[in-house]
Structures are given as structure tokens and as C-alpha cells.
All heavy atoms as TSV, in Angstrom:
chain	resi	resn	atom	element	x	y	z
A	1	MET	N	N	-5.719	-14.515	8.924
A	1	MET	CA	C	-5.277	-13.427	8.074
A	1	MET	C	C	-4.829	-12.266	8.943
A	1	MET	O	O	-5.294	-12.094	10.054
A	1	MET	CB	C	-6.402	-12.967	7.158
A	1	MET	CG	C	-6.785	-13.928	6.110
A	1	MET	SD	S	-6.614	-13.153	4.520
A	1	MET	CE	C	-6.841	-14.566	3.522
A	2	PHE	N	N	-3.940	-11.468	8.375
A	2	PHE	CA	C	-3.390	-10.311	9.059
A	2	PHE	C	C	-3.323	-9.161	8.059
A	2	PHE	O	O	-2.977	-9.372	6.887
A	2	PHE	CB	C	-1.998	-10.629	9.596
A	2	PHE	CG	C	-1.347	-9.463	10.280
A	2	PHE	CD1	C	-1.652	-9.160	11.595
A	2	PHE	CD2	C	-0.438	-8.664	9.606
A	2	PHE	CE1	C	-1.061	-8.079	12.216
A	2	PHE	CE2	C	0.160	-7.583	10.232
A	2	PHE	CZ	C	-0.155	-7.289	11.541
A	3	ALA	N	N	-3.641	-7.959	8.490
A	3	ALA	CA	C	-3.557	-6.778	7.631
A	3	ALA	C	C	-2.575	-5.785	8.234
A	3	ALA	O	O	-2.585	-5.540	9.441
A	3	ALA	CB	C	-4.932	-6.130	7.486
A	4	GLY	N	N	-1.740	-5.248	7.381
A	4	GLY	CA	C	-0.837	-4.173	7.781
A	4	GLY	C	C	-1.257	-2.899	7.059
A	4	GLY	O	O	-1.805	-2.948	5.960
A	5	MET	N	N	-1.021	-1.748	7.683
A	5	MET	CA	C	-1.448	-0.491	7.087
A	5	MET	C	C	-0.339	0.543	7.192
A	5	MET	O	O	0.343	0.621	8.214
A	5	MET	CB	C	-2.692	0.033	7.793
A	5	MET	CG	C	-3.238	1.301	7.185
A	5	MET	SD	S	-4.632	1.969	8.104
A	5	MET	CE	C	-3.789	3.075	9.204
A	6	ILE	N	N	-0.174	1.323	6.125
A	6	ILE	CA	C	0.712	2.472	6.167
A	6	ILE	C	C	-0.056	3.682	5.660
A	6	ILE	O	O	-0.959	3.561	4.830
A	6	ILE	CB	C	1.990	2.275	5.324
A	6	ILE	CG1	C	1.654	2.021	3.854
A	6	ILE	CG2	C	2.855	1.169	5.881
A	6	ILE	CD1	C	2.858	2.084	2.938
A	7	GLN	N	N	0.266	4.844	6.197
A	7	GLN	CA	C	-0.336	6.092	5.736
A	7	GLN	C	C	0.790	6.993	5.274
A	7	GLN	O	O	1.769	7.211	5.998
A	7	GLN	CB	C	-1.131	6.771	6.843
A	7	GLN	CG	C	-1.808	8.033	6.389
A	7	GLN	CD	C	-2.701	8.641	7.456
A	7	GLN	OE1	O	-2.915	8.069	8.516
A	7	GLN	NE2	N	-3.230	9.810	7.177
A	8	LEU	N	N	0.670	7.492	4.048
A	8	LEU	CA	C	1.703	8.328	3.458
A	8	LEU	C	C	1.112	9.665	3.035
A	8	LEU	O	O	-0.035	9.739	2.613
A	8	LEU	CB	C	2.307	7.634	2.236
A	8	LEU	CG	C	2.883	6.246	2.463
A	8	LEU	CD1	C	3.169	5.572	1.132
A	8	LEU	CD2	C	4.140	6.334	3.290
A	9	ALA	N	N	1.917	10.697	3.135
A	9	ALA	CA	C	1.516	12.024	2.666
A	9	ALA	C	C	2.425	12.399	1.505
A	9	ALA	O	O	3.642	12.471	1.658
A	9	ALA	CB	C	1.631	13.042	3.783
A	10	ALA	N	N	1.834	12.612	0.352
A	10	ALA	CA	C	2.586	13.020	-0.831
A	10	ALA	C	C	2.754	14.537	-0.822
A	10	ALA	O	O	2.011	15.252	-0.137
A	10	ALA	CB	C	1.849	12.589	-2.099
A	11	ARG	N	N	3.711	14.997	-1.582
A	11	ARG	CA	C	3.820	16.437	-1.773
A	11	ARG	C	C	2.550	16.918	-2.450
A	11	ARG	O	O	1.903	16.164	-3.180
A	11	ARG	CB	C	5.033	16.768	-2.629
A	11	ARG	CG	C	6.321	16.485	-1.913
A	11	ARG	CD	C	7.496	16.945	-2.730
A	11	ARG	NE	N	8.710	16.638	-2.005
A	11	ARG	CZ	C	9.866	16.405	-2.566
A	11	ARG	NH1	N	9.974	16.425	-3.882
A	11	ARG	NH2	N	10.925	16.148	-1.840
A	12	GLN	N	N	2.216	18.165	-2.225
A	12	GLN	CA	C	0.962	18.708	-2.738
A	12	GLN	C	C	0.824	18.467	-4.244
A	12	GLN	O	O	1.725	18.750	-5.011
A	12	GLN	CB	C	0.864	20.199	-2.448
A	12	GLN	CG	C	-0.502	20.758	-2.776
A	12	GLN	CD	C	-0.680	22.171	-2.254
A	12	GLN	OE1	O	0.219	22.752	-1.680
A	12	GLN	NE2	N	-1.848	22.710	-2.460
A	13	GLY	N	N	-0.303	17.886	-4.618
A	13	GLY	CA	C	-0.608	17.621	-6.015
A	13	GLY	C	C	0.037	16.367	-6.582
A	13	GLY	O	O	-0.068	16.109	-7.780
A	14	ARG	N	N	0.680	15.545	-5.737
A	14	ARG	CA	C	1.383	14.378	-6.241
A	14	ARG	C	C	0.862	13.063	-5.663
A	14	ARG	O	O	1.545	12.050	-5.706
A	14	ARG	CB	C	2.870	14.536	-5.965
A	14	ARG	CG	C	3.433	15.768	-6.687
A	14	ARG	CD	C	4.882	15.925	-6.514
A	14	ARG	NE	N	5.579	14.992	-7.383
A	14	ARG	CZ	C	6.889	14.934	-7.462
A	14	ARG	NH1	N	7.646	15.723	-6.747
A	14	ARG	NH2	N	7.468	14.055	-8.256
A	15	GLY	N	N	-0.350	13.063	-5.146
A	15	GLY	CA	C	-0.934	11.859	-4.571
A	15	GLY	C	C	-1.097	10.733	-5.574
A	15	GLY	O	O	-0.799	9.578	-5.281
A	16	LYS	N	N	-1.574	11.053	-6.762
A	16	LYS	CA	C	-1.751	10.015	-7.790
A	16	LYS	C	C	-0.402	9.438	-8.198
A	16	LYS	O	O	-0.276	8.244	-8.446
A	16	LYS	CB	C	-2.488	10.581	-8.999
A	16	LYS	CG	C	-3.952	10.811	-8.748
A	16	LYS	CD	C	-4.676	11.240	-9.989
A	16	LYS	CE	C	-6.135	11.467	-9.654
A	16	LYS	NZ	N	-6.939	11.718	-10.840
A	17	GLU	N	N	0.613	10.284	-8.265
A	17	GLU	CA	C	1.953	9.815	-8.610
A	17	GLU	C	C	2.476	8.853	-7.547
A	17	GLU	O	O	3.080	7.832	-7.870
A	17	GLU	CB	C	2.897	11.013	-8.742
A	17	GLU	CG	C	4.286	10.658	-9.173
A	17	GLU	CD	C	5.184	11.875	-9.298
A	17	GLU	OE1	O	4.669	13.004	-9.489
A	17	GLU	OE2	O	6.400	11.697	-9.207
A	18	LEU	N	N	2.212	9.163	-6.289
A	18	LEU	CA	C	2.636	8.282	-5.197
A	18	LEU	C	C	1.913	6.935	-5.276
A	18	LEU	O	O	2.529	5.887	-5.112
A	18	LEU	CB	C	2.387	8.944	-3.841
A	18	LEU	CG	C	2.720	8.117	-2.613
A	18	LEU	CD1	C	4.188	7.695	-2.601
A	18	LEU	CD2	C	2.383	8.890	-1.345
A	19	THR	N	N	0.629	6.965	-5.554
A	19	THR	CA	C	-0.143	5.728	-5.679
A	19	THR	C	C	0.396	4.874	-6.831
A	19	THR	O	O	0.565	3.660	-6.694
A	19	THR	CB	C	-1.635	6.034	-5.904
A	19	THR	OG1	O	-2.106	6.820	-4.814
A	19	THR	CG2	C	-2.459	4.765	-5.996
A	20	THR	N	N	0.703	5.499	-7.950
A	20	THR	CA	C	1.265	4.783	-9.092
A	20	THR	C	C	2.624	4.191	-8.735
A	20	THR	O	O	2.915	3.034	-9.066
A	20	THR	CB	C	1.400	5.726	-10.307
A	20	THR	OG1	O	0.104	6.212	-10.644
A	20	THR	CG2	C	2.007	5.010	-11.499
A	21	LEU	N	N	3.443	4.950	-8.050
A	21	LEU	CA	C	4.762	4.477	-7.636
A	21	LEU	C	C	4.644	3.263	-6.719
A	21	LEU	O	O	5.369	2.279	-6.883
A	21	LEU	CB	C	5.512	5.605	-6.923
A	21	LEU	CG	C	6.956	5.357	-6.557
A	21	LEU	CD1	C	7.807	5.258	-7.813
A	21	LEU	CD2	C	7.463	6.469	-5.667
A	22	MET	N	N	3.705	3.329	-5.768
A	22	MET	CA	C	3.483	2.195	-4.868
A	22	MET	C	C	3.080	0.957	-5.664
A	22	MET	O	O	3.548	-0.143	-5.396
A	22	MET	CB	C	2.392	2.519	-3.843
A	22	MET	CG	C	2.815	3.475	-2.757
A	22	MET	SD	S	1.441	3.983	-1.687
A	22	MET	CE	C	0.797	2.432	-1.127
A	23	THR	N	N	2.208	1.144	-6.625
A	23	THR	CA	C	1.705	0.023	-7.421
A	23	THR	C	C	2.798	-0.576	-8.309
A	23	THR	O	O	2.938	-1.797	-8.385
A	23	THR	CB	C	0.518	0.477	-8.295
A	23	THR	OG1	O	-0.496	1.007	-7.450
A	23	THR	CG2	C	-0.056	-0.662	-9.100
A	24	GLU	N	N	3.570	0.268	-8.946
A	24	GLU	CA	C	4.561	-0.216	-9.909
A	24	GLU	C	C	5.833	-0.746	-9.254
A	24	GLU	O	O	6.463	-1.656	-9.789
A	24	GLU	CB	C	4.911	0.890	-10.896
A	24	GLU	CG	C	3.759	1.224	-11.837
A	24	GLU	CD	C	4.082	2.370	-12.776
A	24	GLU	OE1	O	5.169	2.989	-12.659
A	24	GLU	OE2	O	3.226	2.672	-13.624
A	25	ARG	N	N	6.225	-0.186	-8.118
A	25	ARG	CA	C	7.491	-0.604	-7.509
A	25	ARG	C	C	7.320	-1.510	-6.294
A	25	ARG	O	O	8.056	-2.478	-6.130
A	25	ARG	CB	C	8.308	0.626	-7.110
A	25	ARG	CG	C	8.782	1.404	-8.317
A	25	ARG	CD	C	9.842	2.370	-7.950
A	25	ARG	NE	N	10.259	3.135	-9.112
A	25	ARG	CZ	C	11.041	4.174	-9.044
A	25	ARG	NH1	N	11.493	4.594	-7.889
A	25	ARG	NH2	N	11.387	4.820	-10.146
A	26	SER	N	N	6.384	-1.192	-5.435
A	26	SER	CA	C	6.230	-1.964	-4.197
A	26	SER	C	C	5.476	-3.267	-4.409
A	26	SER	O	O	5.825	-4.291	-3.832
A	26	SER	CB	C	5.511	-1.134	-3.130
A	26	SER	OG	O	6.250	0.011	-2.827
A	27	LEU	N	N	4.432	-3.235	-5.207
A	27	LEU	CA	C	3.593	-4.415	-5.385
A	27	LEU	C	C	4.366	-5.620	-5.938
A	27	LEU	O	O	4.212	-6.721	-5.409
A	27	LEU	CB	C	2.382	-4.089	-6.255
A	27	LEU	CG	C	1.316	-5.158	-6.346
A	27	LEU	CD1	C	0.805	-5.553	-4.961
A	27	LEU	CD2	C	0.156	-4.673	-7.206
A	28	PRO	N	N	5.226	-5.451	-6.945
A	28	PRO	CA	C	5.988	-6.616	-7.422
A	28	PRO	C	C	6.865	-7.242	-6.330
A	28	PRO	O	O	7.012	-8.460	-6.266
A	28	PRO	CB	C	6.842	-6.053	-8.563
A	28	PRO	CG	C	6.068	-4.870	-9.052
A	28	PRO	CD	C	5.436	-4.285	-7.816
A	29	VAL	N	N	7.422	-6.413	-5.459
A	29	VAL	CA	C	8.252	-6.924	-4.361
A	29	VAL	C	C	7.382	-7.672	-3.359
A	29	VAL	O	O	7.735	-8.760	-2.894
A	29	VAL	CB	C	9.018	-5.774	-3.673
A	29	VAL	CG1	C	9.754	-6.267	-2.442
A	29	VAL	CG2	C	9.990	-5.133	-4.650
A	30	LEU	N	N	6.226	-7.105	-3.019
A	30	LEU	CA	C	5.321	-7.760	-2.077
A	30	LEU	C	C	4.849	-9.114	-2.606
A	30	LEU	O	O	4.756	-10.081	-1.855
A	30	LEU	CB	C	4.112	-6.872	-1.774
A	30	LEU	CG	C	4.371	-5.635	-0.939
A	30	LEU	CD1	C	3.115	-4.769	-0.870
A	30	LEU	CD2	C	4.839	-6.001	0.450
A	31	LYS	N	N	4.553	-9.179	-3.893
A	31	LYS	CA	C	4.051	-10.421	-4.485
A	31	LYS	C	C	5.042	-11.568	-4.368
A	31	LYS	O	O	4.657	-12.730	-4.404
A	31	LYS	CB	C	3.684	-10.199	-5.956
A	31	LYS	CG	C	2.402	-9.430	-6.140
A	31	LYS	CD	C	2.083	-9.276	-7.619
A	31	LYS	CE	C	0.739	-8.604	-7.823
A	31	LYS	NZ	N	0.406	-8.479	-9.248
A	32	GLN	N	N	6.312	-11.264	-4.214
A	32	GLN	CA	C	7.343	-12.297	-4.099
A	32	GLN	C	C	7.500	-12.798	-2.660
A	32	GLN	O	O	8.178	-13.792	-2.429
A	32	GLN	CB	C	8.688	-11.761	-4.586
A	32	GLN	CG	C	8.695	-11.462	-6.059
A	32	GLN	CD	C	10.018	-10.861	-6.510
A	32	GLN	OE1	O	10.895	-10.583	-5.709
A	32	GLN	NE2	N	10.155	-10.659	-7.810
A	33	GLN	N	N	6.864	-12.133	-1.701
A	33	GLN	CA	C	7.031	-12.495	-0.299
A	33	GLN	C	C	6.097	-13.641	0.088
A	33	GLN	O	O	4.920	-13.638	-0.278
A	33	GLN	CB	C	6.753	-11.284	0.604
A	33	GLN	CG	C	7.618	-10.078	0.304
A	33	GLN	CD	C	9.091	-10.392	0.307
A	33	GLN	OE1	O	9.616	-10.974	1.239
A	33	GLN	NE2	N	9.775	-10.027	-0.773
A	34	PRO	N	N	6.602	-14.613	0.854
A	34	PRO	CA	C	5.750	-15.716	1.309
A	34	PRO	C	C	4.597	-15.204	2.168
A	34	PRO	O	O	4.789	-14.338	3.019
A	34	PRO	CB	C	6.694	-16.580	2.148
A	34	PRO	CG	C	8.071	-16.160	1.777
A	34	PRO	CD	C	7.978	-14.743	1.314
A	35	GLY	N	N	3.411	-15.704	1.912
A	35	GLY	CA	C	2.249	-15.352	2.714
A	35	GLY	C	C	1.513	-14.106	2.272
A	35	GLY	O	O	0.470	-13.763	2.829
A	36	PHE	N	N	2.022	-13.414	1.257
A	36	PHE	CA	C	1.337	-12.210	0.768
A	36	PHE	C	C	0.063	-12.615	0.045
A	36	PHE	O	O	0.045	-13.537	-0.753
A	36	PHE	CB	C	2.242	-11.424	-0.179
A	36	PHE	CG	C	1.555	-10.236	-0.812
A	36	PHE	CD1	C	1.316	-9.097	-0.075
A	36	PHE	CD2	C	1.123	-10.289	-2.121
A	36	PHE	CE1	C	0.671	-8.003	-0.654
A	36	PHE	CE2	C	0.488	-9.212	-2.708
A	36	PHE	CZ	C	0.257	-8.068	-1.973
A	37	VAL	N	N	-1.028	-11.890	0.317
A	37	VAL	CA	C	-2.315	-12.189	-0.310
A	37	VAL	C	C	-2.734	-11.078	-1.267
A	37	VAL	O	O	-3.029	-11.324	-2.430
A	37	VAL	CB	C	-3.415	-12.404	0.758
A	37	VAL	CG1	C	-4.768	-12.635	0.119
A	37	VAL	CG2	C	-3.045	-13.559	1.681
A	38	GLN	N	N	-2.753	-9.824	-0.765
A	38	GLN	CA	C	-3.282	-8.730	-1.576
A	38	GLN	C	C	-2.830	-7.398	-0.997
A	38	GLN	O	O	-2.546	-7.295	0.196
A	38	GLN	CB	C	-4.809	-8.795	-1.596
A	38	GLN	CG	C	-5.469	-7.760	-2.470
A	38	GLN	CD	C	-6.985	-7.942	-2.504
A	38	GLN	OE1	O	-7.550	-8.756	-1.777
A	38	GLN	NE2	N	-7.639	-7.189	-3.345
A	39	ALA	N	N	-2.820	-6.367	-1.849
A	39	ALA	CA	C	-2.540	-5.005	-1.394
A	39	ALA	C	C	-3.585	-4.065	-1.980
A	39	ALA	O	O	-4.063	-4.279	-3.104
A	39	ALA	CB	C	-1.148	-4.566	-1.813
A	40	ILE	N	N	-3.926	-3.048	-1.208
A	40	ILE	CA	C	-4.937	-2.074	-1.615
A	40	ILE	C	C	-4.388	-0.684	-1.331
A	40	ILE	O	O	-3.850	-0.439	-0.246
A	40	ILE	CB	C	-6.245	-2.277	-0.827
A	40	ILE	CG1	C	-6.763	-3.707	-1.006
A	40	ILE	CG2	C	-7.296	-1.258	-1.243
A	40	ILE	CD1	C	-7.824	-4.097	0.001
A	41	ALA	N	N	-4.520	0.226	-2.287
A	41	ALA	CA	C	-4.140	1.620	-2.080
A	41	ALA	C	C	-5.415	2.460	-2.078
A	41	ALA	O	O	-6.249	2.326	-2.978
A	41	ALA	CB	C	-3.195	2.093	-3.179
A	42	LEU	N	N	-5.567	3.290	-1.063
A	42	LEU	CA	C	-6.765	4.110	-0.918
A	42	LEU	C	C	-6.394	5.591	-0.870
A	42	LEU	O	O	-5.406	5.961	-0.239
A	42	LEU	CB	C	-7.498	3.754	0.373
A	42	LEU	CG	C	-7.912	2.291	0.545
A	42	LEU	CD1	C	-8.403	2.068	1.965
A	42	LEU	CD2	C	-8.985	1.931	-0.448
A	43	THR	N	N	-7.204	6.422	-1.523
A	43	THR	CA	C	-7.065	7.862	-1.427
A	43	THR	C	C	-8.436	8.468	-1.206
A	43	THR	O	O	-9.454	7.871	-1.553
A	43	THR	CB	C	-6.452	8.474	-2.704
A	43	THR	OG1	O	-7.273	8.140	-3.825
A	43	THR	CG2	C	-5.041	7.984	-2.945
A	44	SER	N	N	-8.446	9.644	-0.647
A	44	SER	CA	C	-9.693	10.357	-0.383
A	44	SER	C	C	-9.949	11.365	-1.493
A	44	SER	O	O	-9.014	11.970	-2.024
A	44	SER	CB	C	-9.583	11.087	0.967
A	44	SER	OG	O	-10.635	12.014	1.116
A	45	GLU	N	N	-11.207	11.573	-1.827
A	45	GLU	CA	C	-11.536	12.615	-2.803
A	45	GLU	C	C	-11.187	13.991	-2.261
A	45	GLU	O	O	-10.818	14.883	-3.013
A	45	GLU	CB	C	-13.026	12.560	-3.157
A	45	GLU	CG	C	-13.383	11.405	-4.055
A	45	GLU	CD	C	-14.820	11.464	-4.520
A	45	GLU	OE1	O	-15.398	12.573	-4.558
A	45	GLU	OE2	O	-15.365	10.409	-4.840
A	46	ASN	N	N	-11.297	14.160	-0.946
A	46	ASN	CA	C	-11.055	15.467	-0.323
A	46	ASN	C	C	-9.584	15.740	-0.059
A	46	ASN	O	O	-9.159	16.892	-0.067
A	46	ASN	CB	C	-11.835	15.588	0.982
A	46	ASN	CG	C	-13.324	15.464	0.764
A	46	ASN	OD1	O	-13.841	15.813	-0.286
A	46	ASN	ND2	N	-14.020	14.945	1.745
A	47	GLU	N	N	-8.816	14.700	0.222
A	47	GLU	CA	C	-7.392	14.840	0.530
A	47	GLU	C	C	-6.592	13.892	-0.358
A	47	GLU	O	O	-6.096	12.871	0.083
A	47	GLU	CB	C	-7.145	14.543	2.012
A	47	GLU	CG	C	-7.823	15.513	2.949
A	47	GLU	CD	C	-7.515	15.207	4.399
A	47	GLU	OE1	O	-6.344	14.944	4.713
A	47	GLU	OE2	O	-8.453	15.242	5.205
A	48	GLN	N	N	-6.456	14.256	-1.614
A	48	GLN	CA	C	-5.853	13.370	-2.603
A	48	GLN	C	C	-4.358	13.170	-2.413
A	48	GLN	O	O	-3.768	12.314	-3.053
A	48	GLN	CB	C	-6.167	13.862	-4.005
A	48	GLN	CG	C	-7.641	13.772	-4.318
A	48	GLN	CD	C	-7.971	14.205	-5.724
A	48	GLN	OE1	O	-7.102	14.594	-6.489
A	48	GLN	NE2	N	-9.244	14.153	-6.076
A	49	ASP	N	N	-3.742	13.960	-1.549
A	49	ASP	CA	C	-2.314	13.790	-1.296
A	49	ASP	C	C	-2.049	12.855	-0.115
A	49	ASP	O	O	-0.907	12.625	0.247
A	49	ASP	CB	C	-1.655	15.153	-1.055
A	49	ASP	CG	C	-1.742	16.042	-2.286
A	49	ASP	OD1	O	-1.715	15.509	-3.412
A	49	ASP	OD2	O	-1.834	17.276	-2.134
A	50	GLN	N	N	-3.091	12.319	0.486
A	50	GLN	CA	C	-2.987	11.335	1.551
A	50	GLN	C	C	-3.287	9.964	0.952
A	50	GLN	O	O	-4.316	9.776	0.316
A	50	GLN	CB	C	-3.988	11.629	2.684
A	50	GLN	CG	C	-3.762	12.964	3.366
A	50	GLN	CD	C	-2.471	12.986	4.153
A	50	GLN	OE1	O	-2.114	12.029	4.820
A	50	GLN	NE2	N	-1.754	14.086	4.054
A	51	VAL	N	N	-2.372	9.036	1.156
A	51	VAL	CA	C	-2.527	7.688	0.594
A	51	VAL	C	C	-2.415	6.674	1.726
A	51	VAL	O	O	-1.527	6.769	2.567
A	51	VAL	CB	C	-1.451	7.392	-0.471
A	51	VAL	CG1	C	-1.603	5.986	-1.032
A	51	VAL	CG2	C	-1.497	8.423	-1.586
A	52	ILE	N	N	-3.331	5.729	1.742
A	52	ILE	CA	C	-3.276	4.639	2.714
A	52	ILE	C	C	-3.065	3.345	1.948
A	52	ILE	O	O	-3.759	3.064	0.974
A	52	ILE	CB	C	-4.572	4.563	3.546
A	52	ILE	CG1	C	-4.708	5.812	4.399
A	52	ILE	CG2	C	-4.587	3.296	4.411
A	52	ILE	CD1	C	-5.977	5.899	5.199
A	53	GLY	N	N	-2.084	2.591	2.386
A	53	GLY	CA	C	-1.807	1.289	1.786
A	53	GLY	C	C	-2.122	0.195	2.793
A	53	GLY	O	O	-1.717	0.261	3.949
A	54	ILE	N	N	-2.871	-0.800	2.353
A	54	ILE	CA	C	-3.224	-1.939	3.206
A	54	ILE	C	C	-2.708	-3.200	2.530
A	54	ILE	O	O	-2.956	-3.424	1.344
A	54	ILE	CB	C	-4.749	-2.033	3.412
A	54	ILE	CG1	C	-5.265	-0.757	4.077
A	54	ILE	CG2	C	-5.109	-3.270	4.238
A	54	ILE	CD1	C	-6.774	-0.663	4.151
A	55	SER	N	N	-1.965	-3.982	3.280
A	55	SER	CA	C	-1.486	-5.262	2.746
A	55	SER	C	C	-2.099	-6.390	3.567
A	55	SER	O	O	-2.202	-6.299	4.786
A	55	SER	CB	C	0.048	-5.340	2.784
A	55	SER	OG	O	0.544	-5.148	4.096
A	56	ILE	N	N	-2.530	-7.427	2.877
A	56	ILE	CA	C	-3.169	-8.584	3.505
A	56	ILE	C	C	-2.198	-9.753	3.428
A	56	ILE	O	O	-1.633	-10.051	2.365
A	56	ILE	CB	C	-4.482	-8.971	2.779
A	56	ILE	CG1	C	-5.391	-7.745	2.592
A	56	ILE	CG2	C	-5.194	-10.102	3.509
A	56	ILE	CD1	C	-5.908	-7.117	3.845
A	57	TRP	N	N	-2.034	-10.439	4.558
A	57	TRP	CA	C	-1.084	-11.549	4.677
A	57	TRP	C	C	-1.780	-12.751	5.288
A	57	TRP	O	O	-2.779	-12.611	5.989
A	57	TRP	CB	C	0.088	-11.136	5.560
A	57	TRP	CG	C	0.815	-9.954	5.035
A	57	TRP	CD1	C	0.480	-8.623	5.216
A	57	TRP	CD2	C	1.951	-9.952	4.194
A	57	TRP	NE1	N	1.367	-7.822	4.546
A	57	TRP	CE2	C	2.285	-8.605	3.916
A	57	TRP	CE3	C	2.749	-10.968	3.671
A	57	TRP	CZ2	C	3.373	-8.261	3.125
A	57	TRP	CZ3	C	3.831	-10.617	2.882
A	57	TRP	CH2	C	4.139	-9.275	2.622
A	58	ASN	N	N	-1.226	-13.924	5.071
A	58	ASN	CA	C	-1.764	-15.145	5.674
A	58	ASN	C	C	-1.629	-15.129	7.191
A	58	ASN	O	O	-2.482	-15.643	7.897
A	58	ASN	CB	C	-1.078	-16.390	5.105
A	58	ASN	CG	C	-1.552	-16.715	3.715
A	58	ASN	OD1	O	-2.690	-16.501	3.368
A	58	ASN	ND2	N	-0.647	-17.223	2.896
A	59	SER	N	N	-0.543	-14.529	7.690
A	59	SER	CA	C	-0.319	-14.476	9.145
A	59	SER	C	C	0.525	-13.251	9.494
A	59	SER	O	O	1.156	-12.650	8.616
A	59	SER	CB	C	0.408	-15.735	9.630
A	59	SER	OG	O	1.734	-15.736	9.133
A	60	LYS	N	N	0.553	-12.911	10.766
A	60	LYS	CA	C	1.386	-11.799	11.228
A	60	LYS	C	C	2.854	-12.113	10.986
A	60	LYS	O	O	3.638	-11.244	10.617
A	60	LYS	CB	C	1.148	-11.510	12.706
A	60	LYS	CG	C	1.949	-10.315	13.202
A	60	LYS	CD	C	1.580	-9.953	14.600
A	60	LYS	CE	C	2.289	-8.733	15.145
A	60	LYS	NZ	N	3.572	-8.384	14.650
A	61	ALA	N	N	3.239	-13.366	11.184
A	61	ALA	CA	C	4.621	-13.773	10.945
A	61	ALA	C	C	5.033	-13.518	9.496
A	61	ALA	O	O	6.143	-13.077	9.231
A	61	ALA	CB	C	4.812	-15.241	11.313
A	62	ASP	N	N	4.127	-13.766	8.546
A	62	ASP	CA	C	4.424	-13.506	7.143
A	62	ASP	C	C	4.605	-11.997	6.905
A	62	ASP	O	O	5.481	-11.586	6.156
A	62	ASP	CB	C	3.301	-14.028	6.231
A	62	ASP	CG	C	3.262	-15.534	6.146
A	62	ASP	OD1	O	4.318	-16.173	6.310
A	62	ASP	OD2	O	2.164	-16.072	5.920
A	63	ALA	N	N	3.780	-11.186	7.525
A	63	ALA	CA	C	3.856	-9.744	7.363
A	63	ALA	C	C	5.156	-9.181	7.934
A	63	ALA	O	O	5.727	-8.239	7.396
A	63	ALA	CB	C	2.665	-9.062	8.011
A	64	ASP	N	N	5.597	-9.770	9.046
A	64	ASP	CA	C	6.839	-9.294	9.678
A	64	ASP	C	C	8.021	-9.629	8.812
A	64	ASP	O	O	8.973	-8.942	8.699
A	64	ASP	CB	C	7.024	-9.910	11.058
A	64	ASP	CG	C	6.004	-9.376	12.063
A	64	ASP	OD1	O	5.441	-8.278	11.826
A	64	ASP	OD2	O	5.789	-10.042	13.067
């Protein structure tokens, strides 16, 4: 298994909107990719405008 990570900064007060956008637009595209296993979006209670996305793949080659 291989995990990829991205860290995004939303405009102030728009962290939840960014998380929703990632879920609604990016996740369907990822699900169509060979080797995709799962995606997770994380936010902090203290810094809600910071979003971390983690994608899990069968291999690094699949992630690339």
C-alpha cells in the first residue's frame, strides 16, 4: 500500500467548504483510478481552514 498526502489552506472561514468540494468533486475522479483504495480528509479543531487530504493506493505506481 502507498499513501499520498496534500495539505491545503482555505480562505479564512471556508475550510468546511473546501472539504466538501474535495469530497464532491475530487473523490468521484479518484474512485475511477486503477489502484485507488480510499481517501480521507482531515481538519483541525484549532485551524479549521487547514485541510489535509490522504489518499490510499495499492502501489506507488497507481498513485503516480
